[in-house]
Steps between C-alpha positions, in 0.01 A plus 500: 500500500669179599854633491519485877419128488786439258735691729393287795551176308839621374607591852385165633697322223815696580461421871449130434796481259731684739386277786561180306832637370612574854386158617684334210817691579476402866442135408798494261719670762391250763569206265844642413591558866380151594704345220813697601444402863466133406814502284690688771401265781563189289849612390583623851401167654698300243810718540478484880472120489799478266712731716422286804632191315823663380809336642871531428674631192612181326792380713280235667511292182857395583382342826300238307650152478431452130668833418813400693496163321475679163790729585709200609415319176615787279807552719602138438420547132728804500781295656454239227530765230799649680684166498421459130621855431814432705582198284443700182715785632786259573477357149496853355820585690662178382413577138621860526818385675606313189496825303664700779194717570395343830443724802491278805467793742183633332351152481569440868333828594196412288477157666519668842226745395282209394557326833387802699208557262378141547537528875295821520246474216240335722583686823596861434185610305268371775703652782533832316124513442427423867754764603325763287162411653640517855677828417172643375328397826773676700463809283122491551549520877704818455241646261219421745690683773532807276125509430414480870403247762235241430608429141518132413778347291288211376391558140160338550424704813626821338279440195196436719574811706522719189185340356302558820627855550403621154220279369295374795142621456268604779420795722781754479694277258546486122200534269448258213546733203639433156829670595550290813410187300767580240755575773413171671553308174834677438613429857405132479671470159831640631516279810378178335723543193818550705405220739461247218819623336689427822334161537586420138859613552572202729399262221704700247806464722446124505494502119816713498678244718402219264620704199824594676598135528508479118788747489724274707618322187630822343664667802798258533572553131518878540162592348357714780290760314173314551579428865587866564165603353330242721666649811378848401146364467513346847631826649229696317235262634607560860535877448153518343346308792658741749410820314144400409408394853660813648315734263174315562541538876588869464193546282278333760633726775459813285158391375339552841582873492525579127291277275634605159863514614471151646351365178783660303767335716331160474467536121871589486575164665368326187766678291798365695563202263487724193740756650739225612494358148620836361821452700552144379335335802224298338290329768279309258546137398661593170820306459774465245337218310789458256743436786262259671427311179870479416587370846213250499581372151868459582419311820258269319750427224773430754275261693420316178869461421581375849210253507547376143565123499842404372 
């Protein structure tokens, strides 16, 4: 008799549950979209502010007075070690001359090599690094001309242009979805990582100059393996700075038309040091510690002998 009442109550329960389920789904979707929008706008604002503060690519560090004073200090230290190595080389020739095994020609060439090395150890790395940066700027002008008029060669402006073209939200612009958020994070990671690597590379070159002065004791004596490795590291540092910045700029120009291709090119820029290392051009601060320790120990022992009271 009351079956119809049960059907009505069951229908009302189904309607209420479906209504609340739909409302709950809408609320969860709205919360998710709001959270994505907040994350997107926060990261976009932070990345835009950082891009606006980006400056040069590390060569400006050598315009600082304290950096020039540090380079001059280690250059003078290298000359001191060179003079000590020159004295030791002369004594080595004198000792070998007594046994008839002296080679004055080879010793003279090694002394001349040491003289040129001391003269250039504090000058050539800095000038080579500045030359690579200026060469990259010239190359960027040519690349901008290939991609069309209106392209900027400034890395900060190019990054801001790519960021605005692809990730600016608003009417007719990008929508804050999970995919665009992930692409924004990947884009910011590529640019910021390469930028800090280039900034760090100026400090690494300063460390390389200070380490290079330690080899000046060994070069006049004919031990040039460590110094040759040091020269390869300096060349790799400059090559890496040129290639990374060029690939980053190419990625920024490509990013405005092809998002995934641009990200791939910018990610490839991070692999330049590893690829250069495969060909013996290690751009890291790894050095031949045995050669440095040997040169430092010999110089310290020699200074103790010379300053020992008689």
